[in-house]
C-alpha positions in Angstrom: -128.7 152.0 125.4 -126.6 148.8 125.8 -123.0 149.4 127.1 -123.4 153.1 127.4 -122.5 155.6 130.2 -124.1 158.9 130.9 -121.9 161.7 132.2 -123.8 164.6 133.6 -122.2 168.0 134.4 -123.8 171.2 135.6 -122.3 174.3 134.0 -122.5 178.1 134.4 -120.4 180.2 132.0 -117.3 178.0 132.2 -117.3 176.6 128.6 -113.5 176.8 128.4 -113.1 174.3 131.2 -115.8 172.1 129.7 -113.8 171.8 126.5 -110.8 170.5 128.5 -113.0 168.1 130.4 -114.3 166.7 127.1 -110.8 166.2 125.8 -109.8 164.4 129.1 -112.8 162.1 129.0 -111.9 161.1 125.4 -108.4 160.3 126.5 -109.7 157.6 128.9 -110.7 155.4 126.0 -113.5 153.8 127.9 -115.2 150.7 126.5 -118.6 152.2 127.2 -120.2 154.7 124.7 -120.6 158.0 126.5 -123.6 160.3 126.3 -122.6 163.7 127.8 -125.4 165.7 129.4 -124.5 169.4 130.0 -127.0 171.2 132.3 -126.5 174.8 131.2 -127.6 176.8 134.3 -128.7 179.8 132.3 -125.1 180.9 131.4 -124.6 184.4 130.3 -121.8 183.3 128.0 -122.8 181.6 124.7 -121.6 178.1 124.2 -119.1 177.3 121.5 -118.7 173.6 121.5 -117.1 172.2 118.4 -117.7 168.5 118.6 -117.5 165.6 116.3 -118.8 162.1 117.1 -116.2 159.6 117.9 -115.8 156.1 119.4 -115.9 157.5 123.0 -118.4 160.3 123.2 -121.2 159.5 120.8 -123.6 162.3 121.7 -123.7 165.6 123.7 -127.1 166.8 125.0 -127.2 170.4 126.3 -130.2 171.1 128.6 -130.7 174.9 128.8 -132.4 176.1 131.9 -134.8 179.1 132.0 -133.1 180.7 135.0 -130.0 180.2 137.1 -130.8 177.6 139.7 -127.4 176.7 141.1 -125.4 173.5 140.5 -127.3 171.4 143.0 -130.7 172.1 141.5 -129.3 171.8 138.0 -128.2 168.3 138.9 -131.7 167.5 140.2 -133.3 168.7 137.0 -130.8 166.8 134.9 -131.4 163.5 136.9 -135.2 164.0 136.5 -134.8 164.4 132.7 -132.5 161.3 132.4 -134.8 159.2 134.5 -137.9 160.1 132.5 -136.0 159.4 129.2 -135.4 155.9 130.6 -131.8 155.5 129.6 -130.5 152.0 130.6 -127.2 153.4 131.7 -125.3 154.3 134.9 -124.9 158.1 135.5 -121.7 159.8 136.6 -122.0 163.3 137.9 -118.9 165.4 137.6 -118.2 169.1 137.8 -116.8 170.7 134.6 -114.2 172.9 136.2 -111.5 170.3 136.6 -111.6 170.0 140.4 -113.0 166.5 139.9 -110.4 164.2 138.4 -111.9 162.5 135.3 -109.2 159.7 135.6 -111.2 158.3 138.5 -114.1 157.4 136.2 -112.4 154.1 135.4 -112.1 153.3 139.1 -115.7 154.2 139.7 -116.8 151.8 136.9 -114.7 149.1 138.4 -116.2 149.6 141.9 -119.7 149.7 140.3 -119.1 146.2 138.8 -118.1 144.9 142.3 -120.8 146.8 144.2 -123.7 146.7 141.8 -126.3 148.1 144.2 -124.2 150.9 145.6 -123.8 154.6 144.8 -120.1 155.3 144.4 -118.9 158.7 145.7 -115.6 160.5 145.4 -114.7 161.9 148.8 -112.2 164.7 149.0 -109.1 164.5 151.2 -106.8 167.4 150.6 -108.2 170.6 149.2 -106.4 173.3 147.1 -108.1 176.4 148.5 -106.6 178.9 150.9 -106.0 178.1 154.5 -109.3 179.8 155.8 -111.4 177.8 153.3 -109.7 174.6 154.4 -110.4 175.4 158.1 -114.1 176.3 157.4 -114.5 173.1 155.4 -113.2 170.9 158.2 -115.3 172.7 160.8 -118.3 172.2 158.6 -117.6 168.4 158.4 -117.4 168.3 162.2 -120.5 170.5 162.7 -122.5 168.2 160.3 -121.4 165.1 162.1 -122.4 166.5 165.5 -125.8 167.6 164.3 -126.8 164.9 161.9 -124.5 161.8 162.5 -123.6 161.9 158.9 -120.1 162.0 157.5 -120.5 163.9 154.2 -117.2 164.5 152.6 -118.2 164.2 148.9 -119.6 166.8 146.6 -121.3 166.0 143.2 -118.7 163.6 141.9 -120.4 160.2 142.0 -121.8 157.3 140.1 -125.5 156.2 140.3 -126.4 152.8 138.9 -129.3 152.8 136.5 -131.2 150.3 138.8 -131.1 152.9 141.6 -131.8 155.9 139.4 -134.9 154.3 137.9 -136.4 154.0 141.4 -135.0 157.3 142.7 -137.4 160.0 143.9 -135.4 163.0 142.6 -137.3 165.7 144.6 -137.4 167.6 147.9 -134.0 166.6 149.4 -132.3 167.0 146.0 -133.6 170.6 145.8 -131.6 171.3 148.9 -128.3 169.5 148.1 -127.2 166.5 146.1 -124.8 165.1 148.8 -127.3 165.4 151.6 -130.1 163.8 149.5 -127.9 160.8 148.8 -126.7 160.6 152.4 -130.3 161.0 153.8 -131.9 158.4 151.5 -129.3 155.7 150.7 -127.3 153.5 152.9 -125.5 151.6 150.2 -122.7 154.1 149.5 -119.1 153.1 148.6 -116.5 155.8 149.1 -113.4 156.5 147.1 -111.0 159.0 148.6 -109.1 161.4 146.4 -107.3 164.7 146.4 -109.2 167.7 145.0 -107.7 168.9 141.8 -106.9 172.4 140.6 -109.3 174.1 138.2 -108.7 173.9 134.5 -109.0 177.7 134.2 -110.2 180.8 136.0 -111.1 181.2 139.6 -113.8 179.5 141.6 -117.1 181.3 141.8 -117.7 180.1 145.3 -117.3 182.8 147.9 -117.4 182.6 151.7 -121.2 183.4 151.8 -122.0 180.7 149.2 -119.8 178.2 151.0 -121.6 178.8 154.3 -125.0 178.8 152.7 -124.4 175.6 150.9 -123.2 174.0 154.1 -126.4 175.1 155.9 -128.5 173.8 153.1 -126.9 170.4 153.4 -127.5 170.3 157.2 -131.1 171.6 157.0 -132.1 168.5 155.1 -131.7 166.6 158.4 -133.9 168.8 160.5 -135.5 165.9 162.4 -132.1 164.4 163.3 -130.9 167.9 164.3 -133.9 168.1 166.8 -133.2 164.6 168.2 -129.4 165.1 168.5 -129.6 168.5 170.1 -132.3 167.1 172.5 -129.9 164.4 173.5 -127.1 166.9 174.1 -129.4 169.1 176.1 -130.5 166.2 178.3 -126.9 165.3 179.0 -126.0 168.9 179.9 -128.9 169.1 182.3 -127.9 165.8 183.9 -124.3 166.9 184.4 -124.9 170.5 185.3 -128.3 170.4 187.0 -127.0 172.8 189.7 -125.7 175.3 187.3 -128.6 177.4 186.1 -126.5 179.6 183.8 -125.3 176.7 181.7 -128.8 175.2 181.6 -130.3 178.4 180.4 -127.6 178.9 177.8 -128.1 175.3 176.6 -131.9 175.7 176.4 -131.5 178.9 174.4 -129.1 177.3 172.0 -131.4 174.3 171.6 -134.4 176.4 170.7 -132.5 178.8 168.5 -130.7 176.2 166.4 -133.9 174.2 165.8 -135.9 177.2 164.9 -133.2 178.4 162.6 -133.0 175.2 160.6 -136.7 174.7 160.6 -137.3 178.1 159.0 -134.3 177.7 156.6 -135.8 174.4 155.5 -139.2 176.1 154.9 -137.5 179.0 153.1 -135.6 176.8 150.7 -138.7 174.7 150.1 -140.7 177.7 148.9 -138.7 177.7 145.7 -139.2 174.1 144.8 -141.2 173.7 141.6 -144.0 171.3 141.2 -142.4 170.1 138.0 -138.6 170.1 137.8 -138.7 169.8 134.1 -140.6 173.0 133.8 -137.3 174.8 134.5 -136.0 173.6 131.2 -136.0 176.2 128.4 -134.9 173.8 125.6 -132.5 171.0 124.7 -129.9 170.9 122.1 -128.4 167.7 120.7 -124.9 167.8 119.2 
């Protein structure tokens, strides 16, 4: 559709926040006509969206999934659906809870005009969680850089030009994590840095276990780079401490354990990947 924009948001139960997001998107008064895709990740709460077509959001499409897949996989399913439908529109992915500032959509569109063949990502600077979460997040950034050589500070909030999406292979890496899939497969990435916002309502459903697991899923996508980088570190340690058998044994043990761990984590996650992502869709509803 000419002069249109697709906004895709994964959602689980948080319909109240979605209503606020829709209002805030309407306030932007974008020149582009918006088609809003809601990937309903098998919410237990029924949707109650009262929506009337207007000059900004011309259509809402709710894709209901058969089971709860998690936001990363919901995004992969949604992107597959949009790609197959062959919409001639850029896609902006945004979380519905308010932590992604919708006011940045205009800036993303401006960047996209200047950098036509680039994926635009919103990278978080300051976070609003408690002190421990902030520390864990920064340690995760450092750990990821050391193991993968990748600086991944963005989440889902991003813009994918239609030209890139039409050629995108939305599988495998996307089943693990959206940020790692983008970082692993695309070099043309333009970063915008912005403070993380507070949620519209309620509390985050992300706990410490989910945060750590999500981080490990991101890193496991780069299992080949993990092997190469840890091998380099091991070689340097052996060269510098060749007379210290204790350090060498500890380093060798660490090398084998970390590579075995991420290899089996990769295989474990891969077991749940469906042959057909669209087979996870229960039905679609157009409002």
